[in-house]
C-alpha positions in Angstrom: 0.1 -0.1 0.1 1.6 3.5 -0.9 0.3 5.1 2.0 1.7 8.8 2.6 1.1 12.1 4.1 0.8 15.7 3.7 3.2 17.1 5.3 2.6 20.3 6.6 0.5 18.3 9.0 3.3 17.0 10.6 4.5 19.8 13.3 6.8 22.2 11.8 10.4 21.2 11.8 13.2 21.4 9.9 13.8 19.6 6.6 15.9 16.7 7.9 14.1 15.9 11.1 10.9 16.6 8.6 12.7 13.3 6.6 13.2 11.6 10.0 9.8 11.7 11.0 8.5 10.4 7.2 10.7 7.5 7.5 9.4 6.1 11.1 6.3 6.4 10.0 7.3 4.6 7.3 5.6 7.2 4.9 7.3 6.5 1.2 5.0 9.9 0.0 3.9 13.4 0.9 2.0 16.5 -0.7 4.6 18.6 -0.1 3.3 22.6 -0.2 6.8 24.4 0.6 5.7 27.4 2.1 3.5 25.4 4.4 6.4 22.9 5.7 8.9 25.3 5.6 7.8 29.4 6.3 11.0 31.1 7.3 12.9 29.3 4.3 9.9 30.0 1.7 7.9 33.1 3.0 6.1 33.7 -0.4 5.4 31.4 -3.4 7.5 34.3 -5.2 10.0 32.9 -3.1 10.6 29.9 -5.4 13.5 29.3 -7.8 15.1 25.9 -9.4 17.4 26.1 -6.7 15.2 25.5 -4.2 12.9 22.8 -5.9 16.0 21.5 -6.7 17.5 21.3 -2.5 14.5 20.1 -1.1 13.5 17.6 -4.1 17.2 16.3 -3.7 16.4 15.9 0.3 13.5 13.7 -0.3 15.2 11.9 -3.3 18.0 10.5 -1.9 15.6 9.4 1.3 13.9 6.4 -0.9 10.4 9.9 -0.2 8.3 10.6 -3.8 6.3 13.9 -4.3 3.0 12.5 -5.1 1.3 15.8 -4.7 3.0 19.6 -4.9 0.5 21.4 -3.6 -0.8 25.0 -4.0 -3.8 25.2 -2.8 -4.9 28.8 -4.7 -8.4 30.7 -5.9 -8.8 29.6 -9.7 -11.5 32.0 -9.8 -10.9 34.8 -7.5 -13.7 37.7 -8.0 -10.2 40.7 -8.1 -8.3 40.5 -11.6 -5.4 40.9 -10.5 -5.6 38.3 -7.8 -6.5 35.6 -10.3 -4.1 36.0 -12.8 -1.5 36.3 -9.0 -3.0 33.1 -8.3 -2.8 31.7 -11.9 1.1 32.8 -11.9 2.5 31.0 -9.0 0.3 27.7 -10.4 2.2 28.1 -13.6 5.5 29.1 -11.1 4.7 25.4 -9.3 4.1 23.1 -12.8 7.3 25.0 -14.6 9.4 23.7 -10.8 7.9 20.7 -10.3 10.5 18.8 -12.6 13.4 19.9 -10.0 11.0 18.8 -7.1 10.4 15.2 -8.7 6.8 15.7 -8.6 5.1 15.5 -11.9 2.1 16.4 -10.5 0.5 19.9 -9.1 -2.6 20.1 -7.0 -5.1 22.8 -6.4 -9.0 22.6 -5.4 -10.8 25.4 -7.4 -12.0 28.2 -5.4 -13.9 30.4 -4.5 -16.3 33.2 -6.6 -15.5 35.5 -3.1 -13.6 35.2 0.2 -15.4 32.1 1.8 -18.8 29.8 0.9 -21.1 31.7 -1.5 -24.2 29.9 -3.3 -22.7 32.0 -6.4 -19.6 29.3 -6.5 -22.8 26.3 -7.8 -24.1 28.8 -10.5 -23.4 27.8 -14.3 -20.7 30.7 -14.4 -18.8 30.2 -11.5 -18.2 26.5 -13.4 -17.6 28.0 -16.6 -15.1 30.7 -15.0 -13.1 27.1 -13.7 -13.2 25.8 -17.1 -11.4 29.2 -18.3 -8.8 28.9 -15.7 -8.4 25.2 -15.4 -8.0 25.2 -19.7 -5.2 28.0 -18.7 -3.7 25.8 -16.7 -3.5 22.3 -18.3 -2.2 24.4 -21.6 0.9 24.9 -19.1 1.1 21.6 -17.8 1.3 20.4 -21.5 4.6 22.9 -22.2 6.4 21.4 -19.4 5.1 17.4 -19.4 3.6 17.8 -16.4 -0.1 16.9 -14.7 -2.3 19.4 -12.3 -4.3 17.7 -10.2 -7.9 19.1 -9.7 -9.7 18.7 -6.1 -13.2 18.9 -5.6 -14.8 20.4 -1.9 -18.4 20.4 -1.3 -18.8 24.6 -1.0 -16.4 25.2 -4.4 -17.8 25.3 -8.4 -16.7 21.9 -8.4 -18.3 19.8 -5.4 -19.5 16.7 -7.4 -18.2 13.6 -8.9 -20.5 14.4 -12.0 -18.9 18.5 -12.2 -15.7 16.8 -11.6 -16.2 14.4 -15.2 -18.3 17.3 -16.7 -14.7 19.6 -16.3 -12.5 16.2 -18.1 -14.6 16.2 -21.0 -14.7 20.0 -21.1 -10.9 20.9 -20.8 -10.4 17.5 -23.1 -6.5 17.1 -21.7 -5.3 14.0 -20.3 -2.6 16.5 -18.5 -5.9 17.0 -16.4 -5.8 14.4 -13.3 -7.8 14.2 -10.0 -7.3 14.2 -6.7 -10.4 12.1 -5.5 -11.2 13.1 -1.4 -14.7 11.1 -0.6 -14.7 13.4 2.6 -14.7 16.7 0.7 -18.3 15.5 -0.6 -20.2 14.6 1.8 -22.6 16.7 4.1 -24.9 16.3 6.8 -27.8 15.8 4.1 -26.3 13.3 2.1 -23.5 11.2 4.5 -25.9 8.8 4.9 -25.8 7.4 1.4 -22.1 7.9 1.3 -21.5 4.4 -0.6 -23.2 4.7 -3.0 -21.3 8.4 -4.1 -18.0 7.2 -3.4 -19.1 4.2 -6.0 -20.7 6.4 -8.0 -17.6 8.8 -8.1 -15.3 5.9 -8.2 -17.0 4.5 -11.7 -17.0 8.1 -13.7 -13.8 9.0 -12.8 -12.1 5.5 -13.1 -8.2 5.6 -14.1 -8.6 9.9 -14.3 -7.9 9.3 -10.5 -4.0 10.3 -9.6 -4.3 10.3 -5.7 -6.5 9.6 -3.0 -7.0 12.1 -0.2 -7.8 9.9 3.2 -9.3 11.5 5.4 -12.2 11.3 7.6 -15.4 13.2 8.9 -17.8 13.1 11.7 -21.6 14.8 12.0 -21.9 16.9 15.6 -24.7 18.9 15.9 -26.0 19.0 12.3 -22.8 20.0 11.5 -20.0 18.4 9.4 -16.4 18.4 11.3 -13.2 16.8 9.5 -11.4 14.1 11.3 -8.1 11.9 11.2 -8.7 8.7 9.6 -10.8 6.2 11.4 -12.0 8.6 13.8 -15.3 8.8 12.3 -18.2 7.8 9.8 -16.7 7.3 6.2 -16.5 4.0 5.1 -12.4 3.3 3.8 -13.5 0.0 2.0 -14.5 0.9 -1.3 -11.7 3.0 -1.2 -8.8 0.7 0.2 -10.3 -2.0 -2.6 -10.4 0.7 -5.8 -6.5 1.5 -4.0 -5.4 -2.6 -4.4 -7.4 -4.0 -6.7 -8.4 -0.9 -9.7 -5.2 0.9 -9.3 -2.9 -0.8 -7.9 0.5 1.1 -6.5 -1.8 4.5 -6.3 -1.2 7.0 -4.2 -3.2 7.6 -0.7 -2.4 10.3 1.5 -3.4 11.2 4.6 -4.7 14.8 4.8 -5.7 16.5 8.8 -4.6 14.1 10.4 -2.3 15.8 13.1 1.2 13.9 13.8 0.0 12.8 17.1 -2.8 10.5 15.4 -1.0 9.3 11.8 0.6 6.0 13.3 -2.8 5.3 14.8 -4.2 6.3 11.1 -1.8 4.4 9.4 -2.3 1.5 11.1 -6.1 1.2 10.4 -5.6 1.5 6.6 -2.7 -0.5 5.9 -5.0 -3.0 8.1 -8.3 -3.0 6.6 -6.5 -2.7 3.1 -4.2 -6.1 3.9 -7.9 -8.0 5.0 -9.2 -7.2 1.1 
């Protein structure tokens, strides 16, 4: 099982200590958002250079750790044209430097048409803004021979597997792949129907899924809360079955799992995987 972790879910620490922790936990892969894991060394995305990318990329490579996702989670549909242009520029920088990092996939969500949640995210206009930005991003990815990983989220314009499939069809580039996070599709209203939702998503998205995020959720007082994998209500069996039998060796990355819970979550997922 190719089980990794989002690097900035570890408590902040220097690079050698992070690599030691990854080895101790048995994680061969990470999602790396450099400015989140090392904010003092990389205070802003504009600070990235081929040299900094190679420095970190070589360190992880020599330790046998793959950067499965290079994280650049920006608002690709920001209503302010200048901020949106900057977001797309930052994403393009990550695409250009991905090979220096030793990564092939740069990941993001779709963002929001305003600051925070708004029902305007659910409009056709918002979806078409996503299409326009993603077409620009994938054209850039094709130039550098890397891949855009897009992740759906329940309050975003891309909030169902069906819309994700539609985006794949409208952009029509195999340099666009999916980061699939089942918990991101859950709500207090639909979570009891999660097995059908997940089955439909895996069928619709199929081999366009590049990476899975593995986190959990619970419902308290009618509101959804994210919790470490194994401590909530998500049924991981269909996800791990997909990983084991449909897409052997695909990366599954723990997300939103604090360092003190990582070993417990990893142990649970590995046990379920081994028993399938």
